[in-house]
C-alpha positions in Angstrom: -5.2 -15.8 -11.2 -3.1 -12.5 -11.5 -1.4 -10.9 -8.6 -4.0 -8.1 -8.3 -6.7 -10.7 -7.8 -4.8 -12.7 -5.2 -4.1 -9.8 -3.2 -7.8 -8.5 -3.5 -8.9 -11.9 -2.4 -6.7 -11.5 0.8 -8.5 -8.2 1.5 -5.1 -6.4 2.2 -5.3 -2.6 2.5 -2.8 -1.0 0.4 -2.1 2.6 -0.9 -3.1 3.8 -4.3 0.3 3.6 -5.9 1.0 0.1 -4.8 0.0 -2.0 -8.0 1.7 0.6 -10.3 5.0 0.1 -8.1 4.6 -3.4 -8.1 4.4 -3.8 -11.9 7.6 -1.4 -12.3 9.3 -3.5 -9.9 8.7 -6.8 -11.5 9.6 -5.4 -14.9 13.0 -4.2 -13.7 13.5 -7.4 -11.6 13.1 -9.7 -14.8 15.6 -7.4 -16.7 18.3 -7.2 -14.0 17.8 -11.0 -13.2 18.7 -12.2 -16.9 22.1 -10.4 -16.2 22.7 -10.6 -12.4 20.8 -13.3 -11.1 19.1 -11.6 -8.1 16.3 -14.2 -7.2 15.3 -17.7 -7.8 11.9 -16.2 -9.1 12.6 -16.7 -12.8 8.7 -16.7 -14.0 5.8 -14.3 -13.2 3.9 -16.9 -11.3 6.8 -17.6 -8.8 7.4 -13.8 -8.5 3.9 -13.1 -7.8 4.0 -15.8 -5.0 7.1 -14.3 -3.4 5.3 -10.9 -3.5 2.1 -12.2 -1.8 4.2 -14.0 0.6 6.1 -10.8 1.5 2.8 -8.7 1.9 0.6 -11.1 3.8 1.9 -9.8 7.3 0.4 -6.4 6.3 -2.8 -7.7 7.5 -1.7 -8.3 10.9 1.2 -5.9 11.6 0.4 -2.6 13.6 1.3 0.7 12.1 4.7 1.6 13.0 7.3 4.2 12.3 10.4 2.3 11.3 11.2 -1.1 10.1 14.3 -2.8 9.2 14.7 -6.0 6.9 17.9 -8.0 7.4 19.4 -9.4 4.2 16.6 -8.1 1.7 18.1 -9.8 -1.3 16.1 -8.8 -4.3 13.4 -7.0 -2.2 11.7 -9.7 -0.2 10.0 -8.9 2.0 11.6 -5.4 2.6 10.9 -3.5 -0.7 7.5 -5.1 -0.9 6.6 -3.8 2.5 7.8 -0.5 1.8 5.4 -0.3 -1.2 2.7 -1.3 1.1 3.7 0.8 4.0 4.4 4.4 2.9 4.2 6.0 6.2 6.8 3.8 7.5 10.6 4.4 7.2 12.0 1.2 5.9 15.8 0.3 6.2 16.9 -2.6 3.6 20.2 -4.2 4.8 21.8 -6.2 2.0 25.6 -6.9 1.7 25.7 -8.2 -2.0 26.5 -5.2 -4.3 24.4 -6.4 -7.1 21.3 -6.8 -5.2 22.0 -3.6 -3.0 22.3 -1.6 -6.6 19.2 -3.1 -8.0 17.3 -1.9 -4.6 18.9 1.5 -4.9 17.8 1.6 -8.7 14.2 0.8 -7.5 14.1 3.5 -4.8 15.5 6.0 -7.3 13.2 5.1 -10.2 10.0 5.2 -8.3 10.9 8.0 -6.1 10.6 6.1 -2.8 11.0 8.6 0.0 10.5 6.0 2.7 13.2 3.7 1.8 17.0 3.8 2.8 19.1 1.0 1.6 22.5 0.0 3.4 25.1 -2.1 1.6 26.6 -4.0 4.5 26.2 -6.9 6.8 23.7 -6.3 9.7 26.6 -6.6 12.0 28.3 -3.4 10.6 25.3 -1.3 10.7 25.4 1.5 13.2 23.4 0.8 16.3 19.9 2.4 16.2 16.3 1.1 17.2 13.5 -0.2 15.0 9.9 -0.9 15.7 9.7 -3.7 13.5 12.7 -6.0 12.2 11.9 -8.5 9.5 14.0 -11.2 7.8 13.5 -14.0 5.2 15.4 -17.1 4.4 18.6 -15.6 6.1 19.4 -17.8 9.0 17.8 -19.5 11.8 15.9 -17.8 14.8 18.4 -17.9 17.3 21.1 -16.4 15.1 18.4 -13.7 14.1 17.7 -12.7 17.6 21.4 -12.2 18.3 21.7 -10.2 15.0 18.7 -8.1 15.9 19.8 -7.4 19.3 21.5 -3.8 18.8 18.4 -2.7 16.9 15.7 -3.4 19.2 14.0 -1.2 21.9 11.6 -2.7 24.5 8.8 -2.5 22.2 10.4 -3.9 19.0 8.7 -6.6 17.2 10.4 -9.3 15.2 8.8 -11.0 12.2 10.6 -13.8 10.6 9.5 -15.5 7.5 9.8 -19.2 8.0 9.2 -22.7 6.9 7.9 -25.7 8.9 11.1 -25.8 11.0 10.1 -22.9 12.9 8.7 -25.1 15.7 12.1 -26.6 16.3 13.8 -23.2 15.9 11.3 -21.7 18.4 12.1 -24.7 20.9 15.9 -24.3 20.4 15.9 -20.7 20.9 17.0 -20.1 24.6 15.2 -16.8 25.1 12.0 -15.7 26.9 9.6 -14.1 24.4 6.2 -13.7 23.7 5.4 -15.4 20.0 3.0 -16.2 17.8 3.4 -18.5 14.4 1.1 -17.5 11.9 0.5 -20.1 9.1 -0.2 -19.2 5.5 -0.2 -21.9 2.5 3.4 -22.2 2.0 4.8 -20.0 5.0 5.0 -19.7 8.5 5.3 -16.2 10.0 7.0 -16.1 13.4 6.0 -12.9 15.1 7.9 -12.1 18.3 6.8 -9.5 21.0 8.0 -8.4 24.3 11.4 -10.1 23.9 13.7 -9.8 26.8 17.1 -8.2 26.0 
């Protein structure tokens, strides 16, 4: 089953240029990956799974103006979400030079006006607020809550892409917040709302 079919089966509403952008992104990623080893997704099937994984929350996220992705890597989930949400200003934070360069290349090649790349650790980023903060495979929930603090306003939502350990992490987190774990085939999405600062 190809990516287009998988996405259509999930009934995710996407902009017209989404599949064009994804196709170009995949072509570039495979080329760059041979030299720079940007991601563990070495074949089309795995890459398609990564893309679908990044994309699924579009079904349940509200429309927002700003989004920040902590530790974007080769683009998961931040760049994929930027393709899907053209009206949202997406800030991709990635400290590794080769990955940040790849993200910058994709932004330029596809003329993405809603994407900004910050080549730094999130701790070095100037303080500002975002409507949604995402992160995948960076660190555990407690640390993400700490890292995201300077970038939250009272309505900021946090979306962390997690595995099964999410339940332990939620229990360990010593913060009061309204949260929901949304389960997909190979992923647990931790959505946090109304977090107390």
